[in-house]
N, CA, C and O atoms as CSV, one atom per row, in Angstrom:
chain,resi,resn,atom,element,x,y,z
A,1,MET,N,N,-26.992,-65.688,-116.225
A,1,MET,CA,C,-27.948,-65.255,-117.221
A,1,MET,C,C,-29.224,-64.730,-116.568
A,1,MET,O,O,-29.699,-63.649,-116.918
A,2,PHE,N,N,-29.788,-65.495,-115.612
A,2,PHE,CA,C,-31.027,-65.068,-114.964
A,2,PHE,C,C,-30.787,-63.850,-114.087
A,2,PHE,O,O,-31.669,-63.003,-113.942
A,3,LYS,N,N,-29.604,-63.757,-113.504
A,3,LYS,CA,C,-29.294,-62.591,-112.684
A,3,LYS,C,C,-29.333,-61.331,-113.543
A,3,LYS,O,O,-29.850,-60.302,-113.108
A,4,LYS,N,N,-28.799,-61.401,-114.743
A,4,LYS,CA,C,-28.832,-60.248,-115.638
A,4,LYS,C,C,-30.258,-59.903,-116.029
A,4,LYS,O,O,-30.622,-58.728,-116.089
A,5,LEU,N,N,-31.067,-60.918,-116.293
A,5,LEU,CA,C,-32.461,-60.696,-116.667
A,5,LEU,C,C,-33.239,-60.072,-115.511
A,5,LEU,O,O,-34.035,-59.158,-115.723
A,6,ILE,N,N,-33.019,-60.554,-114.304
A,6,ILE,CA,C,-33.706,-59.994,-113.141
A,6,ILE,C,C,-33.207,-58.578,-112.867
A,6,ILE,O,O,-34.003,-57.694,-112.551
A,7,ASP,N,N,-31.892,-58.354,-112.985
A,7,ASP,CA,C,-31.361,-57.003,-112.787
A,7,ASP,C,C,-31.938,-56.025,-113.817
A,7,ASP,O,O,-32.288,-54.894,-113.480
A,8,TYR,N,N,-32.031,-56.468,-115.068
A,8,TYR,CA,C,-32.602,-55.631,-116.123
A,8,TYR,C,C,-34.082,-55.348,-115.842
A,8,TYR,O,O,-34.535,-54.212,-115.983
A,9,SER,N,N,-34.823,-56.371,-115.450
A,9,SER,CA,C,-36.240,-56.194,-115.129
A,9,SER,C,C,-36.420,-55.244,-113.949
A,9,SER,O,O,-37.362,-54.451,-113.920
A,10,ASN,N,N,-35.537,-55.325,-113.003
A,10,ASN,CA,C,-35.618,-54.434,-111.850
A,10,ASN,C,C,-35.268,-53.002,-112.244
A,10,ASN,O,O,-35.876,-52.052,-111.751
A,11,LYS,N,N,-34.291,-52.850,-113.129
A,11,LYS,CA,C,-33.867,-51.518,-113.554
A,11,LYS,C,C,-34.930,-50.839,-114.421
A,11,LYS,O,O,-35.248,-49.670,-114.205
A,12,ILE,N,N,-35.472,-51.552,-115.384
A,12,ILE,CA,C,-36.419,-50.964,-116.336
A,12,ILE,C,C,-37.834,-50.897,-115.768
A,12,ILE,O,O,-38.496,-49.864,-115.870
A,13,PHE,N,N,-38.299,-51.994,-115.171
A,13,PHE,CA,C,-39.688,-52.081,-114.716
A,13,PHE,C,C,-39.854,-51.891,-113.213
A,13,PHE,O,O,-40.976,-51.900,-112.709
A,14,ASP,N,N,-38.738,-51.716,-112.488
A,14,ASP,CA,C,-38.769,-51.607,-111.034
A,14,ASP,C,C,-39.486,-52.827,-110.437
A,14,ASP,O,O,-40.389,-52.694,-109.612
A,15,LEU,N,N,-39.062,-54.002,-110.873
A,15,LEU,CA,C,-39.716,-55.270,-110.585
A,15,LEU,C,C,-39.921,-55.525,-109.094
A,15,LEU,O,O,-41.023,-55.884,-108.677
A,16,PHE,N,N,-38.886,-55.347,-108.292
A,16,PHE,CA,C,-38.996,-55.734,-106.889
A,16,PHE,C,C,-39.847,-54.780,-106.067
A,16,PHE,O,O,-40.405,-55.183,-105.047
A,17,SER,N,N,-39.957,-53.533,-106.485
A,17,SER,CA,C,-40.884,-52.660,-105.758
A,17,SER,C,C,-42.326,-53.021,-106.094
A,17,SER,O,O,-43.219,-52.824,-105.270
A,18,ILE,N,N,-42.564,-53.544,-107.286
A,18,ILE,CA,C,-43.910,-53.985,-107.670
A,18,ILE,C,C,-44.277,-55.257,-106.907
A,18,ILE,O,O,-45.374,-55.359,-106.357
A,19,ILE,N,N,-43.365,-56.221,-106.874
A,19,ILE,CA,C,-43.710,-57.471,-106.206
A,19,ILE,C,C,-43.638,-57.343,-104.689
A,19,ILE,O,O,-44.134,-58.216,-103.976
A,20,ALA,N,N,-43.032,-56.279,-104.183
A,20,ALA,CA,C,-43.004,-56.064,-102.734
A,20,ALA,C,C,-44.392,-55.750,-102.186
A,20,ALA,O,O,-44.646,-55.911,-100.993
A,21,SER,N,N,-45.291,-55.300,-103.063
A,21,SER,CA,C,-46.646,-54.964,-102.609
A,21,SER,C,C,-47.549,-56.196,-102.507
A,21,SER,O,O,-48.662,-56.101,-101.990
A,22,ILE,N,N,-47.085,-57.344,-102.992
A,22,ILE,CA,C,-47.872,-58.574,-102.916
A,22,ILE,C,C,-47.766,-59.131,-101.492
A,22,ILE,O,O,-46.673,-59.250,-100.938
A,23,THR,N,N,-48.895,-59.460,-100.927
A,23,THR,CA,C,-48.920,-59.987,-99.561
A,23,THR,C,C,-49.552,-61.375,-99.557
A,23,THR,O,O,-50.114,-61.818,-100.558
A,24,ASP,N,N,-49.454,-62.044,-98.433
A,24,ASP,CA,C,-50.129,-63.325,-98.260
A,24,ASP,C,C,-50.746,-63.365,-96.865
A,24,ASP,O,O,-50.587,-62.429,-96.082
A,25,ARG,N,N,-51.441,-64.436,-96.565
A,25,ARG,CA,C,-52.171,-64.540,-95.309
A,25,ARG,C,C,-51.457,-65.367,-94.254
A,25,ARG,O,O,-52.082,-65.771,-93.273
A,26,ARG,N,N,-50.179,-65.629,-94.421
A,26,ARG,CA,C,-49.452,-66.378,-93.407
A,26,ARG,C,C,-49.271,-65.521,-92.165
A,26,ARG,O,O,-49.055,-64.313,-92.263
A,27,ILE,N,N,-49.359,-66.142,-91.001
A,27,ILE,CA,C,-49.253,-65.414,-89.738
A,27,ILE,C,C,-47.792,-65.102,-89.404
A,27,ILE,O,O,-47.417,-63.938,-89.261
A,28,LYS,N,N,-46.983,-66.135,-89.283
A,28,LYS,CA,C,-45.566,-65.963,-88.950
A,28,LYS,C,C,-44.724,-66.501,-90.103
A,28,LYS,O,O,-44.228,-67.626,-90.052
A,29,ALA,N,N,-44.574,-65.693,-91.127
A,29,ALA,CA,C,-43.838,-66.128,-92.320
A,29,ALA,C,C,-42.342,-66.163,-92.039
A,29,ALA,O,O,-41.751,-65.171,-91.612
A,30,GLN,N,N,-41.744,-67.318,-92.285
A,30,GLN,CA,C,-40.301,-67.446,-92.113
A,30,GLN,C,C,-39.563,-67.064,-93.389
A,30,GLN,O,O,-38.398,-66.667,-93.344
A,31,ILE,N,N,-40.241,-67.184,-94.524
A,31,ILE,CA,C,-39.666,-66.819,-95.818
A,31,ILE,C,C,-40.483,-65.657,-96.350
A,31,ILE,O,O,-41.712,-65.714,-96.379
A,32,ALA,N,N,-39.804,-64.611,-96.767
A,32,ALA,CA,C,-40.488,-63.414,-97.244
A,32,ALA,C,C,-41.292,-63.711,-98.506
A,32,ALA,O,O,-40.892,-64.527,-99.337
A,33,THR,N,N,-42.422,-63.039,-98.633
A,33,THR,CA,C,-43.280,-63.221,-99.798
A,33,THR,C,C,-42.549,-62.827,-101.075
A,33,THR,O,O,-42.787,-63.414,-102.131
A,34,VAL,N,N,-41.670,-61.849,-100.991
A,34,VAL,CA,C,-40.906,-61.414,-102.162
A,34,VAL,C,C,-40.056,-62.560,-102.704
A,34,VAL,O,O,-39.918,-62.706,-103.919
A,35,LYS,N,N,-39.486,-63.371,-101.820
A,35,LYS,CA,C,-38.677,-64.513,-102.270
A,35,LYS,C,C,-39.543,-65.564,-102.958
A,35,LYS,O,O,-39.105,-66.195,-103.920
A,36,ILE,N,N,-40.748,-65.752,-102.479
A,36,ILE,CA,C,-41.661,-66.712,-103.102
A,36,ILE,C,C,-42.048,-66.229,-104.497
A,36,ILE,O,O,-42.041,-67.004,-105.454
A,37,VAL,N,N,-42.383,-64.955,-104.604
A,37,VAL,CA,C,-42.765,-64.391,-105.906
A,37,VAL,C,C,-41.568,-64.413,-106.856
A,37,VAL,O,O,-41.731,-64.686,-108.045
A,38,ALA,N,N,-40.371,-64.131,-106.348
A,38,ALA,CA,C,-39.175,-64.210,-107.184
A,38,ALA,C,C,-38.954,-65.633,-107.695
A,38,ALA,O,O,-38.531,-65.819,-108.836
A,39,ALA,N,N,-39.235,-66.634,-106.865
A,39,ALA,CA,C,-39.112,-68.029,-107.299
A,39,ALA,C,C,-40.131,-68.346,-108.394
A,39,ALA,O,O,-39.824,-69.078,-109.334
A,40,ILE,N,N,-41.340,-67.799,-108.274
A,40,ILE,CA,C,-42.352,-68.004,-109.310
A,40,ILE,C,C,-41.921,-67.327,-110.605
A,40,ILE,O,O,-42.131,-67.870,-111.690
A,41,ILE,N,N,-41.323,-66.151,-110.499
A,41,ILE,CA,C,-40.814,-65.464,-111.688
A,41,ILE,C,C,-39.692,-66.272,-112.336
A,41,ILE,O,O,-39.641,-66.391,-113.560
A,42,VAL,N,N,-38.796,-66.825,-111.524
A,42,VAL,CA,C,-37.732,-67.690,-112.061
A,42,VAL,C,C,-38.345,-68.894,-112.763
A,42,VAL,O,O,-37.855,-69.329,-113.805
A,43,MET,N,N,-39.421,-69.431,-112.189
A,43,MET,CA,C,-40.109,-70.565,-112.819
A,43,MET,C,C,-40.605,-70.183,-114.207
A,43,MET,O,O,-40.504,-70.977,-115.142
A,44,HIS,N,N,-41.134,-68.985,-114.347
A,44,HIS,CA,C,-41.602,-68.534,-115.658
A,44,HIS,C,C,-40.442,-68.236,-116.599
A,44,HIS,O,O,-40.512,-68.556,-117.786
A,45,PHE,N,N,-39.371,-67.625,-116.083
A,45,PHE,CA,C,-38.202,-67.324,-116.909
A,45,PHE,C,C,-37.563,-68.597,-117.451
A,45,PHE,O,O,-37.071,-68.612,-118.580
A,46,THR,N,N,-37.566,-69.665,-116.653
A,46,THR,CA,C,-36.957,-70.920,-117.088
A,46,THR,C,C,-37.927,-71.801,-117.862
A,46,THR,O,O,-37.585,-72.908,-118.278
A,47,ASN,N,N,-39.152,-71.290,-118.050
A,47,ASN,CA,C,-40.174,-71.992,-118.830
A,47,ASN,C,C,-40.504,-73.365,-118.230
A,47,ASN,O,O,-40.686,-74.346,-118.951
A,48,GLN,N,N,-40.577,-73.409,-116.905
A,48,GLN,CA,C,-40.952,-74.633,-116.209
A,48,GLN,C,C,-42.470,-74.736,-116.208
A,48,GLN,O,O,-43.150,-73.778,-115.839
A,49,GLY,N,N,-43.004,-75.858,-116.606
A,49,GLY,CA,C,-44.443,-76.021,-116.697
A,49,GLY,C,C,-45.119,-76.390,-115.400
A,49,GLY,O,O,-46.339,-76.277,-115.283
A,50,SER,N,N,-44.347,-76.831,-114.419
A,50,SER,CA,C,-44.944,-77.262,-113.160
A,50,SER,C,C,-43.942,-77.076,-112.029
A,50,SER,O,O,-42.753,-76.851,-112.255
A,51,LEU,N,N,-44.449,-77.176,-110.823
A,51,LEU,CA,C,-43.567,-77.087,-109.667
A,51,LEU,C,C,-42.644,-78.298,-109.576
A,51,LEU,O,O,-41.534,-78.202,-109.052
A,52,HIS,N,N,-43.105,-79.434,-110.087
A,52,HIS,CA,C,-42.264,-80.634,-110.089
A,52,HIS,C,C,-41.025,-80.410,-110.962
A,52,HIS,O,O,-39.917,-80.767,-110.562
A,53,SER,N,N,-41.200,-79.833,-112.126
A,53,SER,CA,C,-40.049,-79.578,-112.990
A,53,SER,C,C,-39.148,-78.500,-112.390
A,53,SER,O,O,-37.930,-78.547,-112.563
A,54,LEU,N,N,-39.737,-77.523,-111.682
A,54,LEU,CA,C,-38.923,-76.533,-110.980
A,54,LEU,C,C,-38.104,-77.197,-109.884
A,54,LEU,O,O,-36.947,-76.835,-109.670
A,55,SER,N,N,-38.689,-78.161,-109.192
A,55,SER,CA,C,-37.979,-78.888,-108.145
A,55,SER,C,C,-36.757,-79.610,-108.713
A,55,SER,O,O,-35.686,-79.605,-108.105
A,56,GLN,N,N,-36.922,-80.220,-109.863
A,56,GLN,CA,C,-35.788,-80.890,-110.507
A,56,GLN,C,C,-34.721,-79.891,-110.926
A,56,GLN,O,O,-33.527,-80.172,-110.822
A,57,GLU,N,N,-35.149,-78.725,-111.401
A,57,GLU,CA,C,-34.205,-77.677,-111.791
A,57,GLU,C,C,-33.437,-77.165,-110.576
A,57,GLU,O,O,-32.233,-76.927,-110.662
A,58,ILE,N,N,-34.117,-76.996,-109.458
A,58,ILE,CA,C,-33.468,-76.534,-108.228
A,58,ILE,C,C,-32.414,-77.540,-107.788
A,58,ILE,O,O,-31.308,-77.157,-107.407
A,59,THR,N,N,-32.747,-78.811,-107.838
A,59,THR,CA,C,-31.809,-79.855,-107.434
A,59,THR,C,C,-30.637,-79.952,-108.406
A,59,THR,O,O,-29.485,-80.069,-107.987
A,60,PHE,N,N,-30.932,-79.904,-109.707
A,60,PHE,CA,C,-29.900,-80.065,-110.729
A,60,PHE,C,C,-28.903,-78.914,-110.703
A,60,PHE,O,O,-27.698,-79.139,-110.814
A,61,LYS,N,N,-29.384,-77.704,-110.561
A,61,LYS,CA,C,-28.504,-76.538,-110.616
A,61,LYS,C,C,-28.056,-76.051,-109.247
A,61,LYS,O,O,-27.439,-74.992,-109.136
A,62,LYS,N,N,-28.358,-76.807,-108.215
A,62,LYS,CA,C,-27.935,-76.496,-106.849
A,62,LYS,C,C,-28.389,-75.104,-106.421
A,62,LYS,O,O,-27.591,-74.292,-105.954
A,63,LEU,N,N,-29.683,-74.845,-106.587
A,63,LEU,CA,C,-30.262,-73.556,-106.224
A,63,LEU,C,C,-30.985,-73.593,-104.888
A,63,LEU,O,O,-31.704,-72.653,-104.550
A,64,LYS,N,N,-30.806,-74.665,-104.121
A,64,LYS,CA,C,-31.525,-74.809,-102.854
A,64,LYS,C,C,-31.221,-73.674,-101.881
A,64,LYS,O,O,-32.066,-73.323,-101.056
A,65,ALA,N,N,-30.034,-73.103,-101.968
A,65,ALA,CA,C,-29.680,-72.010,-101.057
A,65,ALA,C,C,-30.386,-70.713,-101.428
A,65,ALA,O,O,-30.517,-69.815,-100.595
A,66,TYR,N,N,-30.842,-70.610,-102.677
A,66,TYR,CA,C,-31.415,-69.358,-103.153
A,66,TYR,C,C,-32.933,-69.374,-103.280
A,66,TYR,O,O,-33.574,-68.331,-103.144
A,67,LEU,N,N,-33.511,-70.532,-103.536
A,67,LEU,CA,C,-34.954,-70.631,-103.751
A,67,LEU,C,C,-35.586,-71.496,-102.672
A,67,LEU,O,O,-34.981,-72.473,-102.232
A,68,PRO,N,N,-36.791,-71.153,-102.241
A,68,PRO,CA,C,-37.489,-71.991,-101.250
A,68,PRO,C,C,-37.952,-73.299,-101.883
A,68,PRO,O,O,-37.939,-73.445,-103.105
A,69,SER,N,N,-38.355,-74.237,-101.052
A,69,SER,CA,C,-38.831,-75.520,-101.572
A,69,SER,C,C,-40.139,-75.319,-102.332
A,69,SER,O,O,-40.860,-74.347,-102.109
A,70,VAL,N,N,-40.432,-76.252,-103.231
A,70,VAL,CA,C,-41.646,-76.116,-104.034
A,70,VAL,C,C,-42.901,-76.279,-103.195
A,70,VAL,O,O,-43.944,-75.726,-103.542
A,71,SER,N,N,-42.828,-77.022,-102.103
A,71,SER,CA,C,-44.007,-77.131,-101.240
A,71,SER,C,C,-44.297,-75.798,-100.562
A,71,SER,O,O,-45.460,-75.433,-100.386
A,72,THR,N,N,-43.258,-75.073,-100.181
A,72,THR,CA,C,-43.436,-73.738,-99.607
A,72,THR,C,C,-43.989,-72.780,-100.651
A,72,THR,O,O,-44.866,-71.971,-100.349
A,73,ILE,N,N,-43.481,-72.866,-101.877
A,73,ILE,CA,C,-43.977,-72.014,-102.959
A,73,ILE,C,C,-45.458,-72.273,-103.191
A,73,ILE,O,O,-46.238,-71.331,-103.330
A,74,ALA,N,N,-45.850,-73.536,-103.232
A,74,ALA,CA,C,-47.254,-73.889,-103.487
A,74,ALA,C,C,-48.164,-73.412,-102.363
A,74,ALA,O,O,-49.216,-72.828,-102.623
A,75,ARG,N,N,-47.767,-73.655,-101.114
A,75,ARG,CA,C,-48.598,-73.232,-99.973
A,75,ARG,C,C,-48.749,-71.720,-99.926
A,75,ARG,O,O,-49.838,-71.207,-99.669
A,76,THR,N,N,-47.661,-71.012,-100.173
A,76,THR,CA,C,-47.708,-69.556,-100.112
A,76,THR,C,C,-48.478,-68.979,-101.288
A,76,THR,O,O,-49.228,-68.018,-101.118
A,77,ALA,N,N,-48.311,-69.541,-102.468
A,77,ALA,CA,C,-49.030,-69.045,-103.644
A,77,ALA,C,C,-50.529,-69.191,-103.467
A,77,ALA,O,O,-51.294,-68.375,-103.979
A,78,ASP,N,N,-50.961,-70.223,-102.745
A,78,ASP,CA,C,-52.392,-70.389,-102.472
A,78,ASP,C,C,-52.940,-69.307,-101.560
A,78,ASP,O,O,-54.133,-69.007,-101.605
A,79,SER,N,N,-52.089,-68.718,-100.734
A,79,SER,CA,C,-52.570,-67.731,-99.778
A,79,SER,C,C,-52.225,-66.293,-100.170
A,79,SER,O,O,-52.430,-65.378,-99.373
A,80,MET,N,N,-51.711,-66.078,-101.371
A,80,MET,CA,C,-51.304,-64.733,-101.781
A,80,MET,C,C,-52.494,-63.905,-102.245
A,80,MET,O,O,-53.482,-64.412,-102.776
A,81,ASP,N,N,-52.346,-62.603,-102.015
A,81,ASP,CA,C,-53.284,-61.621,-102.543
A,81,ASP,C,C,-52.614,-61.007,-103.775
A,81,ASP,O,O,-51.705,-60.187,-103.641
A,82,TRP,N,N,-53.053,-61.395,-104.958
A,82,TRP,CA,C,-52.379,-61.039,-106.202
A,82,TRP,C,C,-52.797,-59.690,-106.754
A,82,TRP,O,O,-52.384,-59.344,-107.860
A,83,LEU,N,N,-53.573,-58.933,-106.059
A,83,LEU,CA,C,-53.967,-57.620,-106.553
A,83,LEU,C,C,-52.825,-56.642,-106.370
A,83,LEU,O,O,-52.359,-56.419,-105.252
A,84,ILE,N,N,-52.385,-56.069,-107.449
A,84,ILE,CA,C,-51.256,-55.125,-107.392
A,84,ILE,C,C,-51.781,-53.734,-107.632
A,84,ILE,O,O,-51.010,-52.774,-107.629
């Protein structure tokens, strides 16, 4: 379901080219900023109110291979430049 929503958003709004312009201040990033922003978008799509509830969703649905940890999301979101 979310894959279809993300594919549709990418097709109509060119979502990933928009979020590709978002940068952060990490020196040697091991996880791309686009993946962090995509995880935040998934958090909004799933109507998760906090990173803790997203963490439970990641564990419950076995999404650990696809989404970074919530601590990584939080640290990176603090250092992002959100001007698009």
